[in-house]
N, C-alpha and C positions, 0 to 999 in steps of 0.2 A: 786037612781042613784049614789050617793056618795059612798054607800056601794059597788056597783058593780065595780066602778073604782078602789077602794082600793083592792078588791079581785082580779081583773084582774092583777094589778101590782104585787101582792104577788105571782101570779102563773107564771109570765113571766120568762121562762127559756131558751128562744131562741129569737134572734132578731138581729137588726142592729143598730149600733151607728156611728154617724159621729162626729169626734173630730176636733176642730180647735187647731192647735199648733202654739204658738208664741215663737220664739227663739231669744235671745239677745246674742250678742257676749260678752264674759267675759271682764270686764274692765281691767283685768291684761294684755290683749293683747295690749292695747294702752299705757301702762305705760311708755315705752321708745320709742314709735313711733314718727317719725318726724311729726310735726303738719300738714304739707302739705299733707303727705301721709295718715295720720289718717283721714283727712277730706274726703278722697275719699272712705274710707272703709264703706260698708253698715253695719248698726248697728243691724238691726232686720230683721226677716223674718217670715211671717205668711202663713200657708198652712193648708190643711185638710187631714185627714186620715179616713179610714173606718174599723170598727171592726164588723165582723160577728161572732155570737156565738150560741152554743147550750149548753146543760147541761154539756158536758164533753170536748168540743173542742172550739177553736176560730181561726179566721183568721184575720190578721192585714195587711193593705195595704194602700199605699199612693194613694191619688186621684189626678192625674195629671191635670184633667180638671178644678180643683178649684184653680190652681196656674198658674202664668205666666211662670213658669220654671218647666220643667218636671223632674228636678233633685233636690230633696229636700235638698241635702247636698252641694249645691253651692250657694254662695252669689255673686252677680255681680253688679257693679256700674261703668259706664264708662269703662275704660280700666282695672279695678281691678277685679280679680276673686279669690274667696277664696273657696277651696274645703275642705270638712270636712270628716274625717275618721269616719263616723257614721253609725249606723244601721238603722237610721230613714227612709230610703227609701226602705227598704226591703219588700218582701212579706213573712210573717211568719205564720206558722201553729203551734198551741200549743195543746198538749194533757195533760189535767189536771190529768187524772187517772194515767198516767205513768210519769208525770212530765218531759216531753221532748218537744223539739221544732225542727222543720225542716224549714229552711228559704232559700229563693232564693235571692241571692245578685248579683248585676251586677256592674262590674268595668271595664271601658275601653272596652266595648262591649264583655266582658267575663262574662259568667254566672256560678255561683257556687251554689250547694245545700249543706247547712251547717247543720249538726246535732249537737244538744247540749242538755244539761239538764237544767231544770228550777232551778234557785237558790232561795231558800226560805229566804226572808229577815225577820229580827226581828222587828215586828211592836209594837208600843205603842198605844193602843186605847184610845180615849178621849170620854168624855160625850158630847162634843160639837157637835151640829148638824146645818145643814142649808138646805134649799130647793134648788134643782137644777132641772129645767125642771119638776116641780110638784113632784119630788121624794125627800123624806127625806133622807139626807145623813149623815154619821157619819165620824168624823175626825180620821185619823190615821197618825202616824209619824214614820219615820225610817231614817236610814242612809245607804248609799252605799259607801263602801271603795274599791277603785281600783287604779291601776297604770295608769297614763296617760302621754302623751308627753306634756311638757310645752314648749311653744315657746315664745321667746322674740325677740325684735328687738333692736340691738345696732349698731349705725352708718350705718343704712341701711342694715345690715346683720341679717338674721334670724338664731337664735340658738335654738337647741332643747335639752332637757334633760328629763329623766324620774323622775317623782315625785309621791308620794302617794297622792291620791285625795279623799276627802270626799264629797259626795253629800247629802245634807239635803233634805228630801222628805216629803211633806205633801199631803196626798190623802184624797179624800172625796168619800166614797163608800155607796151604798144603798143595804140593805138586801131585798128591794122590788124586786130586780132582783138577786136571790141567786146563781149567777154564779161567780166564782173567776177570772173574766177577767178584762181587763183594757187596757190603752194605751201602745203601744210599748211593751217592755219586762216585764211590770208589770202584768204578768199573773200568776195565781195560788197562789196569795198572800193573799187575804182577803176574808171574808165570804160574799161577795157581789160584784157587779160590780162597778168599779171605774168610776165616772162621771167627776171628776176633779182631776188634779195632778199638783203639783208645785215643781220644782227642784230649790234649791238654791235661794229662794226668788224672783222668777220671771224670772230667766235665761231661763228656759224652762217651759212653761205652756201648758197643754192639758185641753181643756174644751169641754164637750159634748154639741153639738148644735142641735142634732137631735137623738131621740130615737124612734125606730119602732119595733113592734113585728113581722113584716113581713120580712122573710128571706128565701132564698133558701139554705136549709141545705146542699144540694148536693155540693155547692160551697166550703164548709168548708172541705178542703182536703189538703194533702201535695203538695207543688209545685214540679214541675218536670223540666227536661231539664237543666242540668248543671253538672259541674264537682263536684262529691261528696267529701266533706272534713269534717273533724271534726272542731270544733271551733278554736282549737289551730293551726291547719294547715291553716285555712283560714286567721287567723290574720297575719301569716308570709307572705302569698301570697299577702294579701292586702297591707302590708307595702312595699313590693317589687314593686308592680304595681304603687302605688301612688307616690313613690319616682321617678320612671321612668317617670311618667307623668309630675311631677314637673320639671325635668331636660329637657324634650323635649318639653315643652309647647311653641307653636309658638306665638311670640309677646306678648306684655302686661306683667303684673306681676301676678304670681299665687303663693298662699301660701296654705299649708295644715295645718289644725288645728285639733287636736284630740278633739272630742266632746264626 
């Protein structure tokens, strides 16, 4: 029986994974905040995502039924609402053979179909292993360098500037599922499926909580119905829409933070 289970795991090339994501607001956001205002800001959020995959493709999607809020990019507490310019709420299709992605993103009731290429990160593999949901996983480390909007608060006024940002990433992947898939945009990266991923020492953590070999492969397809844009075109459109939302927000206080 033990031999059969190991063999089955080694052959698994399609399936469904449910991930739990825990996200913490960066401490830098509170550095100059008024103590009264800071106490109103929600510090963490936990929700779930689904990954469907076969040998060459994957589909990543937010699970709204597992959260109290259908928008994974919004933190709310009392009269305080924080909106994040993040990709974490999208429906995204990935093609490993062609190293491309097609995602559906919605902002302010507007839908966009965004085409992009997969960026290959440089990973350092470790001999360290641990067991996750009965699977032996291997540790891999990398860094992502990007430009982000840094927001600070001075005397009640939010200020934004662009800065270079480095994200330290630790992933745990299993070669028992030899598909280069994983949470979010971490697709086409490693020689096995990522079951756990940590960005910046716990700021964002994805953990697989369910693994199943049962999947409807026909669901793994490109999303439709939206204005077609490249990634660069969408970035400009998103900035414009979110800035307009911030200006016209009715009542309460709303901030937008780049995640």
